C-alpha positions as CSV (number, residue, x, y, z in Angstrom):
1,M,-1.5,12.5,-8.3
2,R,1.7,10.5,-9.5
3,Q,0.2,7.8,-11.2
4,S,-1.9,11.0,-13.4
5,I,1.3,12.6,-14.3
6,Y,2.6,9.1,-15.5
7,A,-0.1,8.4,-17.7
8,F,-0.1,11.9,-19.2
9,L,3.2,11.9,-19.8
10,V,3.4,7.9,-21.2
11,T,0.5,8.9,-23.5
12,L,2.7,12.0,-25.0
13,G,5.5,9.6,-25.4
14,T,3.7,7.0,-27.4
15,V,2.5,9.6,-29.7
16,I,5.2,12.2,-29.8
17,G,8.2,10.0,-32.0
18,S,10.3,10.9,-35.0
19,G,7.6,10.6,-37.2
20,F,5.6,13.4,-35.6
21,L,8.5,15.2,-34.6
22,S,10.3,15.1,-37.8
23,G,7.4,16.7,-39.2
24,K,7.3,13.9,-41.9
25,E,4.2,12.5,-40.9
26,I,2.4,15.7,-40.5
27,V,3.0,16.5,-44.0
28,V,2.0,13.2,-45.3
29,F,-1.2,13.2,-43.0
30,F,-2.1,17.3,-43.0
31,T,0.4,20.0,-44.0
32,R,-0.1,18.8,-47.6
33,F,-3.9,19.7,-47.8
34,G,-2.7,23.6,-46.9
35,L,-5.0,25.9,-45.4
36,L,-7.6,23.0,-44.6
37,S,-5.0,20.9,-42.3
38,F,-5.8,23.7,-39.4
39,P,-9.7,22.9,-39.5
40,C,-8.6,18.9,-39.2
41,I,-6.2,19.6,-36.3
42,F,-8.8,21.0,-34.7
43,L,-11.1,17.8,-35.4
44,A,-7.8,15.9,-34.4
45,F,-7.8,17.5,-30.7
46,F,-11.5,16.3,-30.0
47,L,-10.9,12.5,-31.6
48,F,-7.7,12.5,-29.2
49,W,-9.5,13.7,-26.0
50,G,-12.4,11.4,-26.8
51,I,-10.3,8.5,-27.4
52,F,-7.9,8.6,-24.9
53,Y,-10.8,8.9,-22.3
54,F,-12.5,6.0,-24.0
55,M,-9.6,3.8,-23.9
56,M,-9.0,4.4,-20.5
57,L,-12.6,3.7,-19.2
58,R,-12.4,0.2,-21.2
59,G,-8.8,-0.6,-20.6
60,G,-9.6,-3.2,-18.6
61,D,-11.9,-4.6,-21.1
62,A,-9.5,-3.9,-24.0
63,L,-6.7,-5.9,-22.2
64,E,-9.2,-9.3,-21.8
65,R,-10.3,-9.1,-25.2
66,L,-6.9,-9.0,-26.5
67,E,-6.0,-12.6,-25.5
68,K,-9.1,-13.7,-27.1
69,S,-9.2,-11.9,-30.5
70,P,-6.1,-13.1,-33.0
71,V,-6.9,-10.2,-35.3
72,A,-6.3,-7.6,-33.0
73,N,-3.3,-9.2,-31.4
74,I,-1.8,-9.8,-35.0
75,S,-2.6,-6.6,-36.1
76,N,-1.3,-4.9,-32.9
77,I,2.0,-6.5,-33.2
78,I,1.9,-5.5,-37.3
79,V,1.4,-1.7,-35.7
80,C,4.3,-2.1,-33.2
81,I,6.8,-3.4,-35.6
82,T,6.3,-1.0,-38.4
83,I,6.4,2.1,-35.7
84,G,9.0,0.6,-34.0
85,G,11.0,0.3,-36.8
86,A,10.7,4.0,-37.9
87,M,11.8,4.7,-34.3
88,F,15.0,3.0,-34.9
89,A,15.8,4.2,-38.4
90,G,15.0,8.1,-36.9
91,S,17.2,7.5,-33.8
92,Y,19.9,6.2,-36.6
93,D,19.7,9.0,-38.9
94,I,20.0,11.4,-36.2
95,V,23.5,10.6,-35.1
96,A,24.0,9.3,-38.6
97,G,27.7,11.5,-39.2
98,S,29.4,8.9,-37.1
99,K,29.4,5.3,-37.7
100,V,30.6,4.2,-34.7
101,A,28.5,6.8,-32.8
102,S,25.7,5.6,-34.4
103,Y,26.4,1.4,-33.4
104,I,27.0,2.7,-30.1
105,V,23.6,4.6,-29.5
106,M,21.8,1.6,-31.4
107,F,23.6,-0.9,-28.9
108,I,22.5,1.4,-26.3
109,L,19.1,1.5,-27.0
110,V,18.7,-2.0,-27.8
111,C,20.0,-2.6,-24.0
112,I,17.4,0.3,-22.7
113,C,14.3,-1.3,-24.8
114,F,15.0,-5.2,-22.9
115,Y,15.1,-3.7,-19.9
116,V,11.5,-1.9,-20.2
117,V,9.9,-5.3,-22.2
118,K,11.2,-6.5,-19.0
119,K,10.4,-4.0,-16.2
120,G,7.2,-2.6,-17.8
121,T,5.1,0.2,-17.4
122,A,7.0,1.4,-14.0
123,S,10.3,1.7,-15.8
124,L,8.1,3.9,-18.7
125,G,7.0,6.5,-16.5
126,K,10.3,7.1,-14.9
127,I,11.9,7.6,-18.5
128,S,8.9,9.6,-19.7
129,T,9.0,11.5,-16.2
130,V,12.7,12.8,-17.1
131,L,12.7,13.3,-20.9
132,L,9.1,14.2,-22.0
133,P,9.0,17.7,-20.3
134,F,12.7,18.5,-21.5
135,M,11.5,17.9,-25.0
136,I,8.3,19.7,-25.0
137,I,10.0,22.8,-23.6
138,F,12.4,22.3,-25.9
139,L,10.6,21.9,-29.0
140,L,7.7,24.7,-28.2
141,I,10.8,27.6,-27.6
142,N,12.3,26.6,-30.7
143,G,10.1,26.4,-32.7
144,G,8.2,29.4,-31.6
145,L,11.1,31.3,-32.0
146,S,11.3,30.2,-35.6
147,L,7.5,31.1,-37.2
148,D,7.3,34.0,-39.5
149,F,4.1,35.2,-40.3
150,S,5.8,37.7,-43.4
151,K,6.2,34.1,-45.1
152,P,3.3,33.0,-47.4
153,L,1.3,29.9,-46.5
154,L,2.3,26.8,-49.0
155,S,-1.4,26.5,-50.8
156,G,-1.4,22.1,-50.7
157,Q,-4.1,20.2,-51.9
158,N,-7.9,21.5,-51.8
159,S,-9.5,18.4,-50.9
160,L,-12.0,16.6,-48.4
161,A,-9.8,13.3,-48.4
162,C,-8.0,15.8,-45.2
163,I,-10.6,15.1,-43.1
164,Y,-10.4,10.9,-43.8
165,Y,-6.6,11.6,-43.2
166,A,-7.1,13.1,-39.7
167,V,-9.3,11.0,-38.4
168,M,-6.7,7.9,-39.9
169,Y,-3.8,10.0,-38.5
170,V,-5.6,10.1,-34.6
171,V,-6.5,6.4,-35.1
172,F,-3.0,5.5,-36.2
173,N,-1.1,6.9,-33.0
174,T,-3.8,6.4,-30.3
175,S,-4.1,2.7,-31.1
176,N,-0.8,2.4,-29.9
177,S,-1.6,4.1,-26.5
178,G,-4.5,1.5,-25.7
179,L,-2.5,-0.6,-24.3
180,L,-0.4,1.4,-22.4
181,L,-2.8,3.5,-21.1
182,A,-5.1,0.6,-19.9
183,H,-2.2,0.2,-17.2
184,M,-1.2,3.4,-16.7
185,S,-4.8,4.6,-15.7
186,K,-6.3,1.6,-14.0
187,N,-5.8,3.0,-10.8
188,L,-7.1,6.7,-11.8
189,S,-10.5,7.7,-10.7
190,K,-12.7,8.6,-13.4
191,K,-12.1,12.6,-12.9
192,Q,-8.3,12.0,-13.2
193,K,-8.9,9.7,-16.7
194,A,-10.6,12.8,-18.0
195,R,-8.2,15.2,-16.7
196,V,-5.7,13.1,-18.4
197,S,-6.9,12.7,-21.7
198,F,-7.5,16.3,-21.7
199,A,-4.3,17.4,-21.2
200,S,-2.6,14.9,-23.4
201,A,-5.2,15.9,-26.2
202,L,-4.5,19.7,-25.8
203,V,-0.4,19.2,-25.8
204,L,-0.2,17.0,-28.7
205,S,-2.6,19.2,-30.6
206,A,-0.7,22.7,-29.3
207,I,2.6,20.9,-31.1
208,L,0.8,19.5,-34.3
209,L,-0.5,23.0,-34.9
210,L,2.8,24.6,-34.1
211,A,4.5,22.0,-36.6
212,N,2.0,22.6,-39.4
213,I,2.2,26.1,-39.0
214,L,6.1,26.2,-39.5
215,L,5.9,23.5,-42.6
216,L,3.2,25.9,-44.4
217,Q,5.8,28.8,-43.9
218,N,8.9,26.4,-45.3
219,G,6.9,24.4,-48.2
220,A,10.2,23.7,-50.0
221,V,11.4,21.4,-46.9
222,C,8.3,19.2,-47.2
223,G,9.7,17.0,-49.6
224,E,12.6,16.2,-47.0
225,D,12.7,13.0,-44.9
226,M,12.6,14.9,-41.8
227,P,11.1,18.3,-42.7
228,L,11.1,20.0,-39.6
229,L,14.5,19.4,-39.2
230,A,15.7,20.8,-42.8
231,I,13.8,24.1,-41.3
232,F,16.5,25.2,-38.7
233,G,20.5,25.7,-38.7
234,G,23.2,26.3,-36.5
235,G,21.8,26.1,-32.6
236,G,18.3,25.6,-33.9
237,R,18.8,22.7,-35.3
238,V,21.3,20.7,-32.7
239,V,18.4,21.5,-30.3
240,M,15.6,20.2,-32.9
241,Q,18.1,16.9,-32.8
242,I,18.3,16.3,-29.4
243,V,14.2,16.6,-29.5
244,L,14.0,14.7,-32.5
245,F,16.4,11.7,-30.7
246,L,14.3,12.2,-27.1
247,G,11.0,11.4,-29.4
248,C,11.9,8.2,-30.9
249,I,13.4,6.6,-28.2
250,T,10.1,7.7,-25.8
251,T,7.9,6.3,-28.1
252,L,10.3,3.4,-29.4
253,F,10.3,2.1,-25.3
254,S,6.6,2.6,-25.4
255,L,6.4,0.7,-28.6
256,V,8.6,-2.7,-27.6
257,F,6.3,-2.7,-24.7
258,S,3.0,-2.9,-26.3
259,L,4.4,-5.4,-28.5
260,A,5.7,-7.9,-26.0
261,C,2.3,-8.2,-24.9
262,S,1.1,-9.1,-27.7
263,L,3.6,-11.4,-28.3
264,R,3.6,-13.1,-24.9
265,G,-0.2,-14.2,-26.3
266,L,1.3,-16.6,-28.8
267,M,4.8,-17.8,-27.4
268,R,7.1,-17.9,-24.1
269,A,7.7,-14.7,-22.3
270,R,11.6,-14.7,-22.7
271,L,11.5,-15.2,-26.6
272,A,8.6,-12.7,-26.8
273,N,10.7,-10.0,-24.9
274,I,13.2,-10.4,-27.3
275,L,11.5,-10.2,-30.6
276,A,9.8,-7.4,-29.4
277,V,13.1,-5.6,-29.4
278,I,14.7,-7.2,-33.0
279,L,11.8,-7.3,-35.4
280,P,11.3,-3.6,-35.2
281,L,15.3,-3.3,-35.3
282,I,15.3,-5.4,-38.5
283,V,12.2,-3.4,-39.9
284,S,14.3,-0.2,-39.3
285,F,16.7,-1.2,-42.6
286,A,13.7,-0.1,-44.5
287,G,14.5,3.4,-44.1
288,F,12.9,6.2,-41.9
289,G,11.3,8.1,-45.4
290,F,10.2,5.2,-46.9
291,I,8.0,3.6,-43.4
292,V,7.2,6.8,-42.7
293,S,5.9,7.7,-46.3
294,Q,4.7,4.6,-47.3
295,L,3.8,2.2,-44.6
296,Y,2.2,4.4,-42.0
297,P,-1.4,5.3,-44.1
298,L,-1.7,1.6,-44.4
299,T,-0.9,0.8,-41.0
300,S,-3.5,3.4,-39.9
301,V,-6.1,0.8,-41.6
302,L,-4.6,-1.7,-39.3
303,S,-4.8,0.2,-36.2
304,A,-8.4,1.3,-36.9
305,L,-9.5,-2.6,-36.6
306,I,-7.4,-2.7,-33.2
307,I,-9.6,0.1,-31.4
308,F,-13.2,-1.0,-33.1
309,D,-11.7,-5.0,-31.8
310,L,-10.6,-4.1,-28.4
311,F,-12.8,-0.9,-27.3
312,L,-16.0,-1.0,-29.3
313,L,-17.0,-4.6,-29.5
314,P,-19.0,-5.9,-26.6
315,F,-17.4,-8.0,-23.9
316,F,-19.6,-11.0,-22.8
317,K,-16.8,-13.3,-21.6
318,K,-14.0,-13.1,-19.9
319,P,-10.7,-15.5,-20.7
320,N,-9.6,-17.8,-18.4
321,K,-5.9,-16.6,-18.5
322,R,-4.4,-13.3,-18.6
323,I,-1.6,-12.1,-20.5
324,H,1.2,-10.6,-18.3
325,C,2.6,-7.1,-19.3
326,S,4.2,-6.3,-16.2
327,G,7.1,-7.1,-17.4
328,K,8.0,-8.6,-13.9
329,D,5.9,-11.7,-14.7
330,A,7.2,-12.1,-17.7
331,K,11.1,-14.7,-17.2
């Protein structure tokens, strides 16, 4: 039961990051298509459910495949560095009111990231168990109280491209979960895997739907770097800042772990652990808005490549040596 909860929460943690909770990536992939975004969110639910379940079933093969596939390995490195950079940038922007406070927070995050890549999935499970429930509850209550159905909805772009963007959105987010799901679900039964994948898809889609409605009701904020945050004022804004920050760090920890796994196939484990934290930190200087609006859609193509290479191609031979991703073995 505990392993199922860990797998569920870690899965959510890899997706619900600053890009998701700020509303920026939701605008890019869904909201800008207006009413067409609703059937696309419905499609996203089934895609999340199916891909998560498939990843859990094929996780062991994918880990073996990763070591023998330079294309998937390098693609995973690029994706993790890009999204990790957005998480660092988002965290900095949220506490940017004071430079001293921002530097202190970033230093603490870097230290925790090093702890995560060293300790592995056990640390991710513990962190997610503490942070994710509060984050989701605060988000649903705060967002639900802000709904105003008397407002007209943003008309958006009437384009079937929304289907493509919905598919790429799911692919983009699930590719980061693949390696973690392989570790977190390896001791789960088939029935438990089905339940975890369904619950994860349901919660993600519910939050996505809520955020999309809020953004459609407040179309003027869609051009902001953090449009969901711009909707709220007073106490609601403070709550959203807390939710955003928690979302940033839970996703960040998952990404540096996944990045360290890939880097360990190319270099010594200790150097890989260091670079898994430093490289996303460097990318974060490009700025949160630029990374999410410009780099996320491009990176989604690499995400599709990762899923295809690791989870869809047949597996005939097993590698002689596995990448050590538990964290405890990496010294």
